[in-house]
Every structure is written in structure tokens, then in C-alpha cells.
GUGUTI-298106 format. One line per 10 residues: number of its first residue (from 1); their letters; for each residue x, y, z of C-alpha. Coordinates in Angstrom, 2 decimals. Layout:
// residues N
NUM = A = X,Y,Z; ...
***
This chain:
// residues 280
1 = MDLSLSHEPL = 0.04,0.24,-0.37; 1.26,3.75,-1.23; 0.81,5.12,1.94; 1.30,8.70,1.20; -2.50,8.37,0.52; -3.52,9.03,4.12; -2.64,12.66,5.36; -2.98,11.52,8.89; -1.32,9.68,11.01; -1.76,5.71,10.48
11 = TDLFSDPAPH = -0.30,4.49,13.89; -0.29,6.39,17.36; 3.26,6.72,17.26; 4.22,10.04,17.33; -0.21,10.89,18.94; 1.06,10.63,22.30; 0.35,14.13,24.05; 3.15,16.10,22.75; 5.34,19.00,24.24; 4.90,21.93,22.00
21 = APSVDGQEFE = 7.75,23.00,19.70; 11.24,24.26,21.88; 12.38,27.54,20.92; 14.46,28.32,18.27; 15.90,30.88,17.80; 14.68,32.43,14.17; 17.59,35.67,14.19; 20.65,32.84,14.41; 18.45,30.84,11.75; 18.44,34.14,9.79
31 = RSGFVIGVPI = 22.19,35.43,10.92; 23.60,31.84,9.99; 21.35,29.77,8.22; 20.80,26.77,9.84; 20.31,26.51,13.66; 21.07,22.83,15.15; 20.48,20.27,18.47; 17.57,21.17,18.64; 15.48,18.83,21.33; 12.99,16.78,19.02
41 = LDENKVSLLR = 12.87,12.79,19.51; 13.00,11.35,22.91; 14.93,7.78,22.97; 11.59,5.62,22.41; 10.71,7.27,19.46; 15.01,7.20,18.34; 14.35,3.54,19.32; 11.43,2.55,16.64; 12.66,4.88,14.16; 15.76,3.02,13.82
51 = DALDGLVTNN = 14.45,-0.06,13.44; 11.79,0.69,10.61; 14.82,2.13,9.03; 16.30,-1.04,9.38; 13.51,-2.91,8.26; 13.22,-0.64,4.85; 16.90,-1.85,4.76; 16.96,-5.20,4.99; 13.28,-5.97,3.17; 12.48,-2.62,0.80
61 = AGDPLFYEYH = 15.16,-2.13,-0.63; 14.96,-1.03,-3.87; 10.32,-0.77,-3.61; 9.25,0.94,-6.36; 7.45,3.10,-4.10; 10.55,4.46,-3.17; 11.45,8.23,-5.38; 15.01,7.04,-5.45; 16.84,4.48,-3.37; 20.77,4.10,-3.40
71 = SNESEDDGHR = 22.45,1.29,-1.53; 25.39,3.18,-1.85; 25.66,6.44,-3.11; 29.66,6.92,-3.54; 30.98,5.79,-6.44; 33.92,4.75,-4.17; 33.78,1.28,-3.91; 35.79,1.54,-0.02; 32.78,3.86,1.73; 28.98,3.34,1.77
81 = LLHALGAWRI = 26.96,6.03,1.85; 23.18,4.75,2.55; 20.68,7.47,0.45; 16.95,6.69,-0.46; 13.91,9.19,-0.49; 10.43,8.19,-0.56; 10.77,6.12,3.08; 7.29,7.48,4.35; 5.43,5.79,1.23; 6.27,2.45,2.72
91 = SPAFHDLIFY = 6.89,2.63,6.54; 3.89,3.75,9.02; 7.06,5.00,11.58; 8.62,7.15,8.56; 4.83,8.33,7.68; 4.19,9.45,10.55; 7.04,11.15,11.87; 5.95,14.53,8.94; 3.14,14.37,11.04; 4.65,15.42,13.96
101 = RPIIEIAEQL = 3.55,18.49,15.27; 6.61,20.16,17.24; 8.63,19.66,14.20; 5.21,21.33,11.85; 5.95,24.09,14.82; 8.67,24.94,13.95; 9.08,25.13,9.73; 6.08,27.58,10.54; 7.79,29.79,12.25; 11.07,29.10,10.11
111 = LGGAVRFWHD = 8.95,29.84,7.03; 6.86,31.96,7.95; 3.25,30.72,7.64; 1.64,27.24,6.25; 3.85,24.16,5.34; 3.88,21.63,2.62; 5.96,18.29,3.17; 8.05,18.05,0.15; 10.08,14.68,0.09; 11.99,12.72,3.33
121 = QVFVKPARDG = 15.22,10.99,3.17; 17.61,8.46,4.84; 21.15,8.05,5.46; 23.04,5.31,6.44; 27.24,5.29,7.68; 28.46,2.84,8.34; 30.62,2.53,10.93; 34.05,2.91,9.82; 33.89,2.89,5.45; 30.76,5.75,5.69
131 = AVVAWHQDYS = 31.25,7.95,2.74; 31.13,11.32,2.11; 28.13,13.26,1.07; 30.17,16.41,-0.29; 30.16,20.28,0.17; 27.02,21.60,-2.00; 23.12,23.93,-1.39; 19.62,21.37,-1.50; 18.45,24.52,-4.04; 20.76,23.28,-6.53
141 = YWTRTVPLAH = 19.33,20.07,-6.31; 15.56,21.72,-6.37; 15.19,24.44,-9.32; 12.32,22.58,-10.32; 10.45,24.01,-8.03; 9.89,28.36,-7.47; 10.03,30.13,-5.53; 12.82,29.75,-3.01; 11.19,29.28,-0.10; 12.09,25.65,1.29
151 = LTCWIGLDDS = 13.35,24.63,4.44; 15.46,20.83,5.60; 15.48,18.64,9.19; 17.63,16.65,10.07; 17.03,14.39,12.72; 19.68,11.85,14.35; 18.99,8.24,14.60; 22.63,8.32,16.32; 25.05,10.27,18.62; 27.23,12.25,15.20
161 = DEENGCVQYV = 30.38,14.06,15.74; 32.84,14.74,13.72; 34.53,11.33,14.42; 31.32,9.87,12.62; 30.75,12.07,9.85; 28.25,14.87,11.38; 26.90,17.32,9.27; 28.87,21.04,9.07; 27.32,23.76,8.00; 29.25,27.20,6.57
171 = PGSHHWHLLP = 27.71,30.37,8.83; 26.43,33.15,6.59; 26.52,30.73,3.07; 22.79,31.03,2.55; 23.55,34.67,1.24; 25.93,33.13,-0.92; 25.04,32.90,-4.83; 23.23,28.75,-5.88; 26.51,26.99,-6.27; 26.06,24.00,-9.53
181 = RGDLANDMTA = 25.34,20.94,-7.87; 27.42,19.03,-8.34; 28.61,14.83,-7.12; 26.61,14.16,-3.87; 28.85,11.91,-2.21; 32.23,12.35,-3.74; 34.77,15.39,-4.24; 34.96,17.67,-1.12; 37.18,20.85,-2.35; 34.87,20.24,-5.44
191 = VFEHLNAEQK = 32.96,23.83,-4.32; 36.13,25.54,-4.12; 35.92,26.00,-7.88; 32.90,28.30,-7.81; 34.17,30.39,-4.88; 35.26,33.88,-4.73; 38.20,34.92,-2.38; 35.48,36.28,0.42; 33.89,33.12,0.45; 37.04,31.08,1.22
201 = DAFLPVPAVM = 37.79,33.57,3.41; 34.42,32.65,4.91; 34.52,28.85,4.01; 34.41,28.74,8.22; 32.36,25.12,8.61; 30.61,24.28,12.37; 30.18,20.96,12.94; 26.50,19.81,13.81; 27.64,17.52,16.89; 24.34,16.70,18.73
211 = QAGEASFHHP = 22.84,13.63,20.56; 19.99,11.26,18.54; 16.66,12.77,18.88; 18.29,16.18,18.13; 17.73,17.78,15.41; 18.87,20.82,12.54; 17.25,22.95,10.63; 18.82,25.05,7.91; 17.96,27.14,4.87; 17.90,25.96,1.33
221 = MAVHGSYENR = 20.97,28.11,0.15; 23.39,27.01,3.14; 26.46,24.97,2.18; 26.71,21.93,4.24; 28.38,18.48,3.77; 29.67,16.23,6.23; 33.06,13.25,5.97; 33.50,10.61,6.61; 32.31,7.93,8.99; 36.08,6.89,10.51
231 = SDRPRRGVVL = 34.04,6.39,14.21; 33.11,2.09,15.17; 29.41,3.64,15.20; 26.96,4.56,11.95; 25.41,6.98,11.76; 21.96,7.24,10.60; 19.42,10.50,10.30; 16.39,10.86,8.61; 15.71,14.54,7.13; 12.21,16.18,5.99
241 = NFMLDGVRSN = 12.93,18.58,3.46; 8.86,21.42,3.67; 8.31,23.92,1.67; 5.66,27.05,1.22; 2.59,26.91,0.31; 2.21,27.86,-2.56; 5.37,26.98,-4.29; 5.04,26.04,-7.71; 6.03,23.46,-10.64; 9.23,25.30,-12.62
251 = TNEPLLDGIP = 9.40,21.88,-14.95; 6.68,19.56,-17.19; 9.33,16.25,-16.10; 7.82,14.41,-12.78; 9.35,16.87,-9.94; 9.86,13.43,-8.15; 10.69,9.78,-9.91; 7.49,7.43,-10.77; 4.57,10.79,-10.06; 2.22,12.48,-12.23
261 = VIPMGQKLEG = 3.68,15.62,-13.68; 3.17,18.86,-12.05; 2.92,21.40,-15.24; 4.86,24.23,-14.98; 3.19,27.23,-12.90; 1.67,24.70,-11.20; 1.58,24.75,-7.45; 2.56,21.81,-5.20; -0.48,20.13,-3.51; -2.37,17.08,-3.54
271 = QFFPLLSSGE = -1.14,13.14,-2.95; 2.32,13.66,-2.73; 2.42,16.71,-0.93; 0.06,17.22,2.11; -0.52,21.07,3.99; 1.63,19.56,7.39; -0.30,22.86,8.53; -3.92,22.98,9.49; -6.40,24.36,7.04; -7.06,21.43,4.65
***
């Protein structure tokens, strides 16, 4: 069953009396392009999502409901990076996560209005051989939608630090020009070919050291990436990408693999892009 047909929670995994969204520093987000260390999920929810992710990898690899499924996104045979889009269509746990009110409330705050779901991602960097995620801006992958009114929430399913390849952000880079899109899991130096001298001087990444269950939120133009996992611990994360209600298609090709075309100029809505704010 394609769980995207349901725009409400299917289980009680996230239906316990949820706390209000934790405080997020909107001024810091505007200044730096990101906020880190936001407590989102307790240990029980993290454990449920880890189990759900293990189930997806074991039982659903290559399921056609995934928009994309890469068992190894890296071109380096010595490193691995599992990367998939569309888990919410297959797993009840990942489906219900996108309707979790504390996350939605933060997205509404940072986007400044009603939000829709864009798409999800899962990343797995195995212990000792997890690959890099090259420096990039998310919107370089999303120019097929306009205007630029998106937000990413990265939630750790493991403690993450520099040793196991945590996400790192370049403060203020959300004010830079749109950089060319490169290979996601390969050359960490490629970005510097497209930076001017001032940007190179300002390229001072901040590691998003977080405990499992904590999240970072970042602007779609914020430059970010992550190095190899050299530790004996995995680094697993789930990513929820949001957009302001009213974002439109900028292409006459499918916005995500396997879904119907939304003609250029038309609003993203319907089965695959549920409105998460109240009102629909």
C-alpha cells in the first residue's frame, strides 16, 4: 500500500501528548542559515525509527514506491553511503513522523507561514567506511520548484560528531549565489572551484554535534556537507524537507521519480505534497 494516500497519522507512534515545539532562535537562523541541537525525539521514538529503518533496508530495498534508492551513493568502492527518498510512502513510522506537530511548528516559524511536505530522505553511513556527503546547497537540487521557500530538518538517529561524519554548516553561506550541483557523495573540494576569495575566507564550517533525537534546521541555500565516518559507530539520519504552501512547479517533467507531472506554474499539492499546517 502506498502510504502517501493518507494525510494523517496511521499509528499512535507519535500521538502521545506531544510537547510544544522547543524554542528555536529565529534570529540565529536568519544570521547563520541554520540552527542545531534542537531536541525533537525521545529515546523511544528514536528506537522505533531505527527499527523501521533496519526493516526498510532489509525488506524493502528497491521498492518502487521509493522515489530513489541508492544502496551506495558513493563512487568509491571503499566507502558506503545509503541514501533513499520516499520512506514515508512505505514505512508507517516514517510516514507518521512528517505529521509530528513539534517539527511542523518549527517549520511554520522558520518559513513564516503554512507548510507543505516536499520529500524525505534517509542517510546511513556505516561504521568505519561511511562516505562523505560533498559540500552543497539543497536548492541546487530543487530549482525545479519556485520560488525558493524551502526548509530542511535533519534528525539524528545516532549521536553524531566529527568522528562519525556529522553534518557541518558554513555560517552565512545562505546569502551566497546558487552554486552548481555536483556529485553528492564524492569530491569534498569541488565546491571551491565556484567560490570567490571572500567566500573561501569565510568557509569556516561548524560541526553539528548532536545527540540522537536532536535535529538541525537549515536554509536551502546554506552550504553543508559531511566527512567520512571513521568511527566504530553508524551515523544514521532522517531528513524532512518542507516548503511554504504556494510553491509551484518549474518543470514539465516529474518532480520526483514515479509521480505524475505537475505542469510548470501549477502549485504543488495533492497526494504527494500534503499540507501539514491546519486548514486543508
